[in-house]
N, CA and C of each residue as an Amber inpcrd file, in Angstrom:
protein
   537
   0.8680000  -1.1520000  -0.0260000  -0.0960000  -0.0120000  -0.0720000
   0.9640000   1.1410000  -0.1620000   1.9120000   1.1800000   0.6960000
   2.8510000   2.2990000   0.7680000   3.4230000   2.6180000  -0.6720000
   3.8610000   1.6000000  -1.3090000   4.2500000   1.8940000  -2.7140000
   3.2300000   2.5070000  -3.6670000   1.9130000   2.1240000  -3.5320000
   0.9680000   2.5990000  -4.3080000   0.8870000   4.0590000  -4.0180000
   0.8140000   4.5550000  -2.7950000   0.7220000   5.8380000  -2.2520000
   1.9350000   6.7170000  -2.9040000   3.0610000   6.1020000  -2.8810000
   4.2110000   6.8610000  -3.3860000   4.0330000   7.1470000  -4.9850000
   3.5140000   6.0410000  -5.5370000   3.3570000   6.1020000  -6.9810000
   2.2830000   7.1980000  -7.4380000   1.1760000   7.3640000  -6.4920000
   0.1650000   8.2400000  -6.7960000   0.7080000   9.6270000  -6.4910000
   1.4440000   9.8710000  -5.5680000   1.9540000  11.2580000  -5.1500000
   2.9350000  11.6490000  -6.3270000   3.7930000  10.7480000  -6.7200000
   4.7160000  10.8250000  -7.8400000   4.0540000  11.3340000  -9.1560000
   2.8940000  10.7110000  -9.4600000   2.0270000  11.0250000 -10.6930000
   1.4990000  12.4750000 -10.4580000   0.8840000  12.7660000  -9.1280000
   0.4280000  14.2320000  -9.1150000   1.5170000  15.1750000  -9.1100000
   2.5120000  14.9690000  -8.8730000   3.7610000  15.7600000  -9.0640000
   4.2230000  15.9840000 -10.4470000   4.2490000  14.9200000 -11.1040000
   4.8860000  14.7900000 -12.3510000   3.8740000  15.1860000 -13.4380000
   2.4510000  14.9470000 -13.2620000   1.4600000  15.1050000 -14.2480000
   1.3420000  16.6330000 -14.6660000   1.3850000  17.5560000 -13.7420000
   1.3210000  19.0950000 -14.1440000   2.6000000  19.4880000 -14.9140000
   3.7200000  18.9040000 -14.6730000   4.9690000  19.1580000 -15.2840000
   4.9810000  18.7110000 -16.6730000   4.5010000  17.4890000 -16.9540000
   4.3780000  16.9010000 -18.1460000   3.3390000  17.5690000 -19.1270000
   2.2970000  18.0990000 -18.5400000   1.2080000  18.7410000 -19.2600000
   1.6730000  20.1860000 -19.7090000   2.2550000  20.9920000 -18.7770000
   2.6500000  22.2760000 -19.0290000   3.9610000  22.4710000 -19.8820000
   4.8340000  21.4620000 -19.8590000   5.9220000  21.5920000 -20.6730000
   5.7220000  21.7420000 -22.1760000   4.9840000  20.9530000 -22.9300000
   4.8540000  21.2180000 -24.3930000   4.0110000  22.5090000 -24.5910000
   3.2050000  23.0540000 -23.7680000   2.4330000  24.1710000 -23.9760000
   3.3980000  25.4170000 -23.8800000   4.3860000  25.3590000 -22.9810000
   5.3810000  26.4810000 -22.8590000   6.2540000  26.5000000 -24.0110000
   6.6580000  25.3660000 -24.5630000   7.4330000  25.3140000 -25.7370000
   6.8660000  26.0140000 -26.9350000   5.5660000  25.6130000 -27.0230000
   4.7960000  26.2490000 -28.1530000   4.6500000  27.7690000 -28.0430000
   4.5540000  28.1410000 -26.9140000   4.2610000  29.5880000 -26.6750000
   5.6880000  30.2890000 -27.0960000   6.8480000  29.8060000 -26.6750000
   8.0560000  30.4090000 -27.0820000   8.3000000  30.3670000 -28.4420000
   7.8550000  29.3400000 -29.2500000   8.2350000  29.2330000 -30.7300000
   7.3190000  30.3720000 -31.3010000   6.0590000  30.5980000 -30.8150000
   5.1040000  31.5430000 -31.5730000   5.5080000  32.9950000 -31.1540000
   6.1060000  33.3380000 -30.1560000   6.4870000  34.7680000 -29.9430000
   7.3940000  35.3780000 -30.7410000   7.2460000  36.7550000 -30.9430000
   8.1890000  37.4030000 -31.7230000   9.4870000  37.4690000 -31.1900000
  10.4310000  37.5750000 -32.0670000  11.8900000  37.6350000 -31.6310000
  12.3210000  36.1040000 -31.2880000  11.7280000  35.2130000 -31.8000000
  11.9840000  33.7940000 -31.6160000  13.4100000  33.5220000 -32.3420000
  13.7550000  32.3430000 -32.3320000  14.9860000  31.8420000 -32.8640000
  15.0800000  32.0800000 -34.4220000  13.8840000  31.8190000 -35.1960000
  13.9240000  31.9840000 -36.5490000  14.0320000  33.4750000 -36.9620000
  13.4790000  34.2230000 -36.2140000  13.4960000  35.7680000 -36.4740000
  15.0220000  36.3570000 -36.3380000  15.6430000  35.7090000 -35.1700000
  16.9480000  36.0880000 -34.9020000  17.8380000  35.5820000 -36.0350000
  17.6660000  34.3540000 -36.5270000  18.5010000  33.8780000 -37.6130000
  18.2250000  34.6300000 -38.8810000  17.1730000  34.9810000 -39.1940000
  16.8870000  35.9630000 -40.3160000  17.6230000  37.2830000 -40.1290000
  17.6040000  37.7750000 -39.0550000  18.3630000  39.1340000 -38.7620000
  19.9300000  38.8750000 -38.8960000  20.3580000  37.7470000 -38.3830000
  21.7560000  37.3930000 -38.5280000  22.1580000  37.1880000 -39.8920000
  21.3360000  36.4460000 -40.6850000  21.5460000  36.3570000 -42.1520000
  21.6620000  37.6510000 -42.8690000  20.5690000  38.4500000 -42.6420000
  20.5990000  39.8330000 -43.1590000  21.9270000  40.6000000 -42.8920000
  22.2680000  40.7170000 -41.5630000  23.4150000  41.3770000 -41.1650000
  24.6330000  40.9440000 -41.8090000  24.8080000  39.6070000 -41.8790000
  25.9710000  38.9770000 -42.6490000  25.9180000  39.4140000 -44.1300000
  24.8240000  39.4550000 -44.6570000  24.7870000  39.9590000 -46.1810000
  25.2570000  41.3830000 -46.1740000  24.7010000  42.1810000 -45.2820000
  25.2800000  43.6400000 -45.3490000  26.7350000  43.7830000 -45.0470000
  27.2930000  42.8740000 -44.1620000  28.6810000  42.9070000 -43.9090000
  29.4590000  42.6050000 -45.1510000  29.1280000  41.5580000 -45.7600000
  29.7040000  41.1320000 -47.0460000  29.4010000  42.2210000 -48.1720000
  28.4500000  42.8400000 -48.2410000  28.2740000  43.8160000 -49.2250000
  29.2840000  45.0790000 -49.0550000  29.3210000  45.3920000 -47.6980000
  30.0710000  46.4650000 -47.3320000  31.6630000  46.1480000 -47.6120000
  31.9840000  44.8460000 -47.2480000  33.3540000  44.3950000 -47.6620000
  33.6640000  44.4890000 -49.0570000  32.7410000  44.0650000 -50.0160000
  32.9490000  43.9990000 -51.3650000  33.0870000  45.6560000 -51.8740000
  32.2970000  46.4280000 -51.3030000  32.5300000  47.8730000 -51.6800000
  33.7920000  48.4510000 -51.2440000  34.1430000  48.1030000 -50.0090000
  35.5170000  48.5620000 -49.6520000  36.6810000  47.9500000 -50.4400000
  36.4940000  46.6830000 -50.9450000  37.4990000  46.1430000 -51.8360000
  37.5940000  46.9070000 -53.1340000  36.3910000  47.2570000 -53.6700000
  36.5000000  48.1060000 -54.8810000  37.0980000  49.4140000 -54.6510000
  36.7160000  50.0400000 -53.5250000  37.3320000  51.4190000 -53.3780000
  38.8540000  51.2390000 -53.2760000  39.2320000  50.2000000 -52.4670000
  40.7730000  50.0390000 -52.3210000  41.3620000  49.7460000 -53.6560000
  40.8680000  48.9000000 -54.4080000  41.4760000  48.6620000 -55.8150000
  41.4960000  49.9350000 -56.6630000  40.3280000  50.7670000 -56.6440000
  40.4640000  51.9040000 -57.2510000  41.4710000  52.9850000 -56.8120000
  41.7600000  53.0330000 -55.5240000  42.8230000  53.8920000 -55.0590000
  44.1490000  53.3320000 -55.4700000  44.3160000  52.0610000 -55.4440000
  45.5780000  51.4180000 -55.8280000  45.8990000  51.7240000 -57.2740000
  44.8250000  51.7260000 -57.9910000  45.0400000  52.1170000 -59.5480000
  45.4550000  53.5420000 -59.6640000  44.6940000  54.5750000 -58.8990000
  45.0470000  55.9500000 -58.9770000  46.4370000  56.1940000 -58.3670000
  46.9370000  55.4570000 -57.4320000  48.2190000  55.7070000 -56.9650000
  49.2950000  55.1750000 -58.0050000  49.0750000  54.2170000 -58.6690000
  49.9100000  53.7110000 -59.6980000  50.0250000  54.8190000 -60.8480000
  48.9350000  55.3330000 -61.2200000  48.8270000  56.3380000 -62.1490000
  49.6890000  57.5420000 -61.7430000  49.4260000  57.9520000 -60.6070000
  49.9910000  59.1390000 -60.0290000  51.5630000  59.0010000 -60.0850000
  51.9430000  57.8160000 -59.7400000  53.4670000  57.5400000 -59.7680000
  54.1410000  57.3190000 -61.1840000  53.2540000  57.0810000 -62.0090000
  53.7460000  56.8320000 -63.4490000  54.0430000  58.3490000 -64.1220000
  53.3700000  59.2440000 -63.7320000  53.5320000  60.5290000 -64.3710000
  54.5720000  61.4450000 -63.8310000  55.7130000  61.4310000 -64.3990000
  56.7950000  62.2340000 -63.9580000  56.7820000  63.6380000 -64.4700000
  57.4160000  64.5590000 -63.8160000  57.6090000  65.9940000 -64.3790000
  58.9790000  66.0500000 -64.9000000  58.9950000  66.4920000 -66.1710000
  60.3960000  66.7170000 -66.9760000  60.7810000  68.1390000 -67.1410000
  62.1140000  68.2080000 -67.0450000  62.8340000  69.4250000 -67.1010000
  63.7870000  69.6260000 -68.3750000  64.2440000  70.8690000 -68.6150000
  65.0710000  71.1460000 -69.6120000  66.4250000  70.8860000 -69.0990000
  67.4550000  70.7930000 -69.8740000  68.8700000  70.5210000 -69.4340000
  69.2460000  71.6240000 -68.5280000  69.7780000  71.2950000 -67.3770000
  70.3130000  72.1430000 -66.4670000  69.2810000  73.1290000 -65.8370000
  68.0680000  72.8200000 -65.8810000  66.9070000  73.7650000 -65.3640000
  66.1750000  73.0150000 -64.2400000  65.5100000  73.8500000 -63.3940000
  64.5520000  73.3810000 -62.4530000  63.3400000  74.2450000 -62.5520000
  63.2670000  74.9620000 -63.6770000  61.9290000  75.7440000 -63.9820000
  60.7990000  74.8840000 -64.2600000  59.6130000  74.9800000 -63.7660000
  58.3920000  74.2220000 -64.2520000  57.7930000  74.8660000 -65.4530000
  57.7540000  74.0930000 -66.4240000  57.0970000  74.4900000 -67.6550000
  55.4920000  74.3460000 -67.5200000  54.8540000  74.9530000 -68.5940000
  53.4410000  74.9390000 -68.4890000  52.7000000  73.6060000 -68.4090000
  53.2630000  72.7290000 -69.1090000  52.8270000  71.3200000 -69.0710000
  53.0460000  70.6990000 -67.7010000  54.1030000  70.9350000 -67.0670000
  54.4470000  70.4520000 -65.7900000  53.4850000  71.0730000 -64.8400000
  53.2190000  72.4330000 -64.8810000  52.3150000  73.0080000 -64.0590000
  50.7570000  72.3770000 -63.9720000  50.3420000  72.1230000 -65.3040000
  48.9820000  71.5720000 -65.4150000  49.0440000  70.0600000 -64.7990000
  49.9980000  69.3830000 -65.0260000  50.0850000  68.0240000 -64.5050000
  50.1560000  68.1640000 -62.8210000  51.0030000  69.1850000 -62.4070000
  51.1750000  69.2620000 -60.8460000  49.7050000  69.8100000 -60.2560000
  49.0010000  70.6910000 -60.9260000  47.7780000  70.9340000 -60.4410000
  46.7300000  69.7780000 -60.4280000  46.8070000  68.9440000 -61.2190000
  46.0090000  67.6300000 -61.1480000  46.4680000  66.8830000 -59.9950000
  47.7740000  66.6350000 -59.7340000  48.2370000  65.9700000 -58.8000000
  48.0030000  66.5550000 -57.4240000  47.9590000  67.8460000 -57.3230000
  47.6570000  68.5990000 -56.0340000  46.2700000  68.2960000 -55.7140000
  45.3630000  68.2690000 -56.6790000  43.8870000  68.1110000 -56.3530000
  43.7230000  66.6910000 -55.8250000  44.2990000  65.7390000 -56.5700000
  44.2970000  64.3590000 -56.0710000  44.8060000  64.2590000 -54.7870000
  45.9200000  64.7480000 -54.3730000  46.3880000  64.7070000 -52.9670000
  45.4460000  65.3320000 -51.9770000  44.7140000  66.3480000 -52.3050000
  43.8070000  66.9500000 -51.5190000  42.5740000  66.0750000 -51.3010000
  42.2600000  65.3730000 -52.3690000  41.0800000  64.4350000 -52.1470000
  41.5650000  63.0490000 -51.2490000  42.8190000  62.7820000 -51.1060000
  43.2880000  61.8170000 -50.4860000  44.2020000  62.2670000 -49.1880000
  43.7400000  62.7780000 -48.2620000  44.5960000  63.4310000 -47.2610000
  45.4080000  62.5770000 -46.3640000  45.0940000  61.2580000 -46.4690000
  45.8010000  60.3260000 -45.6370000  47.0590000  59.8440000 -46.2520000
  47.2550000  60.2440000 -47.4540000  48.4340000  59.8700000 -48.2970000
  49.5920000  60.8180000 -48.1850000  50.8030000  60.3510000 -48.2380000
  51.9170000  61.3170000 -48.3530000  52.7600000  60.8500000 -49.6470000
  53.6230000  61.9340000 -50.0660000  54.4310000  61.7750000 -51.2600000
  55.7910000  61.9770000 -51.0880000  56.6660000  61.2730000 -51.7220000
  58.0530000  61.4500000 -51.8220000  58.2950000  62.1590000 -53.1500000
  58.9120000  63.2700000 -53.2710000  59.2520000  63.9970000 -54.5680000
  60.6520000  63.6240000 -54.7970000  60.9990000  63.0090000 -55.8070000
  62.4360000  62.5780000 -56.0580000  62.9050000  63.4110000 -57.2870000
  64.0420000  64.1140000 -56.9800000  64.6740000  64.9530000 -58.0690000
  65.8260000  64.0310000 -58.6740000  65.7290000  64.0390000 -60.0660000
  66.7710000  63.3940000 -60.8100000  67.4660000  64.2020000 -61.9290000
  68.6350000  63.7560000 -62.3760000  69.3120000  64.5240000 -63.4270000
  69.7850000  63.5490000 -64.4350000  70.2930000  64.1520000 -65.5180000
  71.0050000  63.2770000 -66.6060000  72.4530000  63.1270000 -66.0880000
  73.3760000  62.5150000 -66.9000000  74.6560000  62.0980000 -66.4190000
  75.6600000  63.3820000 -66.4250000  75.7170000  64.2430000 -67.3710000
  76.6270000  65.3050000 -67.3640000  76.7950000  66.0450000 -66.1260000
  77.8600000  66.4120000 -65.7600000  77.9810000  67.3440000 -64.5340000
  78.6080000  66.4740000 -63.3630000  79.1310000  67.1620000 -62.4480000
  79.6660000  66.4620000 -61.2490000  78.5990000  65.8880000 -60.3610000
  78.9680000  64.9640000 -59.4760000  78.0530000  64.4370000 -58.5660000
  77.4870000  65.5110000 -57.7420000  78.1310000  66.4350000 -57.2170000
  77.6710000  67.5170000 -56.2910000  76.6140000  68.4150000 -57.1330000
  77.1070000  68.6760000 -58.4270000  76.1160000  69.6390000 -59.2300000
  74.8360000  68.8540000 -59.4050000  74.9240000  67.6140000 -59.6810000
  73.6790000  66.8890000 -60.1610000  72.7220000  66.6970000 -58.8800000
  73.3020000  66.4080000 -57.7480000  72.5110000  66.3120000 -56.4490000
  72.0150000  67.6130000 -56.1470000  72.5210000  68.7040000 -56.3320000
  72.1890000  70.0460000 -56.0950000  71.0170000  70.3300000 -57.1030000
  71.1300000  69.9700000 -58.2790000  70.1170000  70.3330000 -59.2500000
  68.7710000  69.3850000 -59.1060000  69.0750000  68.0420000 -58.6730000
  68.0100000  67.2930000 -58.2270000  67.3070000  67.7550000 -57.1500000
  67.8860000  68.4340000 -56.2040000  67.3100000  68.9410000 -55.0920000
  66.5040000  70.1300000 -55.4110000  67.0190000  70.9880000 -56.3430000
  66.1810000  72.2400000 -56.8010000  64.9930000  71.7180000 -57.5160000
  65.0940000  70.7770000 -58.2110000  63.9830000  70.2880000 -59.1140000
  62.7770000  69.7560000 -58.0550000  63.2000000  68.9230000 -57.0790000
  62.2960000  68.3410000 -56.1420000  61.7230000  69.5730000 -55.3290000
  62.5990000  70.4360000 -55.0510000  62.0580000  71.6960000 -54.2120000
  61.1070000  72.5230000 -54.9010000  61.2250000  72.6740000 -56.2340000
  60.3980000  73.4320000 -57.1470000  59.0890000  72.6180000 -57.0670000
  58.9830000  71.3580000 -57.3370000  57.7640000  70.6650000 -57.3630000
  57.0580000  70.6200000 -55.8970000  57.8170000  70.5850000 -54.8650000
  57.2490000  70.6890000 -53.6320000  56.6510000  71.9580000 -53.2530000
  57.4500000  73.0180000 -53.5790000  56.8160000  74.4580000 -53.4500000
  55.5220000  74.7750000 -54.3620000  55.4000000  74.1230000 -55.6010000
  54.3270000  74.2290000 -56.2500000  53.0730000  73.6040000 -55.6220000
  53.3090000  72.3680000 -55.2300000  52.3230000  71.5990000 -54.5390000
  51.7410000  72.2790000 -53.1850000  52.6580000  72.8600000 -52.4780000
  52.3250000  73.5560000 -51.2950000  51.4390000  74.7130000 -51.7840000
  51.8370000  75.4580000 -52.7880000  51.1710000  76.5300000 -53.2460000
  49.6730000  76.1700000 -53.6800000  49.5050000  74.9730000 -54.0860000
  48.1270000  74.4360000 -54.4430000  47.3820000  74.0060000 -53.2400000
  47.8920000  74.0690000 -51.9710000  47.2300000  73.7250000 -50.8300000
  47.6040000  72.4320000 -50.1560000  48.5370000  71.7000000 -50.7350000
  48.9110000  70.5420000 -50.0200000  49.8400000  70.7920000 -48.9620000
  49.6010000  70.1630000 -47.7880000  50.4360000  70.5740000 -46.6250000
  51.8830000  70.0110000 -46.7650000  52.7600000  70.8280000 -46.2830000
  54.1720000  70.5750000 -46.2900000  54.5400000  69.2710000 -45.7880000
  53.8990000  68.9540000 -44.5460000  54.3910000  67.7250000 -43.9670000
  54.0690000  66.3360000 -44.5850000  53.1490000  66.5240000 -45.7810000
  52.8750000  65.3350000 -46.6180000  53.6450000  65.2640000 -47.7160000
  54.6860000  66.1240000 -47.9660000  55.5700000  66.1230000 -49.1580000
  57.0410000  65.8840000 -48.5050000  57.8100000  64.9260000 -48.9840000
  59.0960000  64.7990000 -48.7040000  59.9850000  65.0760000 -50.0290000
  60.8890000  65.9560000 -50.0300000  61.7850000  66.1430000 -51.3120000
  63.0120000  65.5610000 -51.0480000  63.5830000  64.8330000 -52.0970000
  64.8080000  64.2150000 -51.9610000  65.5240000  64.2710000 -53.3740000
  66.8320000  64.2490000 -53.4260000  67.5190000  64.2420000 -54.5530000
  68.4750000  63.0320000 -54.8610000  68.3250000  62.4360000 -56.0480000
  69.1910000  61.3900000 -56.3170000  70.1550000  61.7640000 -57.4170000
  70.0480000  62.9650000 -57.8770000  71.1350000  63.3830000 -58.7500000
  71.0290000  62.5790000 -60.0410000  72.0980000  61.9980000 -60.5130000
  72.1350000  61.1730000 -61.6340000  72.2910000  59.6060000 -61.3240000
  72.0730000  59.2630000 -60.0300000  72.2600000  57.9850000 -59.4720000
  71.3120000  56.8370000 -59.8520000  70.0420000  57.4000000 -60.2750000
  68.9800000  56.3080000 -60.5360000  68.4360000  56.8300000 -62.0090000
  69.1360000  56.4970000 -63.0690000  68.6710000  56.9500000 -64.3670000
  67.3230000  56.1050000 -64.6710000  66.4900000  56.8400000 -65.4460000
  65.2730000  55.9720000 -66.1050000  65.7360000  55.3610000 -67.4320000
  66.6860000  56.0960000 -68.0720000  67.1100000  55.5350000 -69.3070000
  68.6350000  55.5840000 -69.5110000  69.1800000  54.4190000 -69.8890000
  70.6410000  54.3460000 -69.9700000  71.3130000  54.7690000 -71.1760000
  70.5260000  55.2970000 -72.1870000  71.1880000  55.6680000 -73.3900000
  71.9190000  56.9180000 -73.4140000  72.7690000  57.1900000 -74.3080000
  73.6120000  58.2570000 -74.3550000  73.0020000  59.3820000 -75.2560000
  72.0610000  59.1050000 -76.1810000  71.4400000  60.0980000 -76.9550000
  70.5290000  61.1210000 -76.1730000  70.4300000  62.2640000 -76.8490000
  69.8280000  63.4230000 -76.1800000  68.4360000  63.0310000 -75.7630000
  67.7360000  62.2620000 -76.5250000  66.3320000  61.8400000 -76.0360000
  66.2630000  60.9770000 -74.9020000  67.2520000  60.0270000 -74.8440000
  67.3200000  59.1040000 -73.7140000  67.7540000  59.9900000 -72.4050000
  68.6200000  60.8060000 -72.5810000  69.1050000  61.7130000 -71.2900000
  67.9310000  62.5750000 -70.8540000  67.0290000  62.9820000 -71.8020000
  65.9390000  63.8830000 -71.3290000  65.0230000  63.1840000 -70.4590000
  64.9970000  61.8260000 -70.5440000  63.9840000  61.0050000 -69.7330000
  64.4500000  60.8490000 -68.3160000  65.8330000  61.3370000 -68.1560000
  66.4710000  61.2360000 -66.7700000  66.3070000  62.6390000 -66.0800000
  65.9050000  63.5880000 -66.7740000  65.7870000  64.9520000 -66.0930000
  64.4460000  65.2100000 -65.6230000  64.1030000  64.6590000 -64.5030000
  62.8170000  64.4700000 -64.0790000  62.6890000  64.5660000 -62.5460000
  61.2970000  64.6550000 -62.0750000  60.9680000  64.5580000 -60.7390000
  59.9430000  63.3940000 -60.7350000  60.2350000  62.3410000 -60.0030000
  59.4080000  61.0980000 -59.8440000  58.7280000  61.2580000 -58.4230000
  57.5640000  60.5760000 -58.4890000  56.7250000  60.5700000 -57.2070000
  56.6180000  59.1850000 -56.6550000  56.7350000  58.8920000 -55.4480000
  56.3920000  57.7640000 -54.7140000  55.3670000  58.0520000 -53.6100000
  54.2370000  57.4060000 -53.7110000  53.2300000  57.6080000 -52.8500000
  53.2720000  56.5900000 -51.5550000  53.1880000  57.1510000 -50.4330000
  53.2090000  56.4090000 -49.2680000  51.8200000  56.3630000 -48.6570000
  51.4130000  55.3120000 -47.9970000  50.1040000  55.2480000 -47.3640000
  50.2820000  55.3000000 -45.7410000
């Protein structure tokens, strides 16, 4: 008899738990903000993150292409001169505008010369060429701290030929963009 009583008591205790448990789980599944809603929100957030990442990648590739173009366009000078011609000024105005649109970038302005002349003369001329370009860019609103002027003189020729046309390619200012 005692075992029967224990069984009856256990049933009375367990019965409400068994009856209420499926009902509670149904109510939780039907309420707003359930797991399926949260999963849909997570999927949508992941899609947005992926879209933003693709857009950032496109912008980075475009900037890299612009940087390469910027560095390909050298400023050329007449023999023994550091005076900026009209063509050089137009190109430098475009470069200054680009630098202003990209304020996180800095640029190294490298002055170069052709071979004739002493090492000291060529280094000084390369320095004056780089300085002329830096001054022009600063005059267009580019901050001085973003421009470093250096001279290589005739130490890094672009062309190794002895003809006048080949030497003229060495009388230049070259740009190196730093991020």
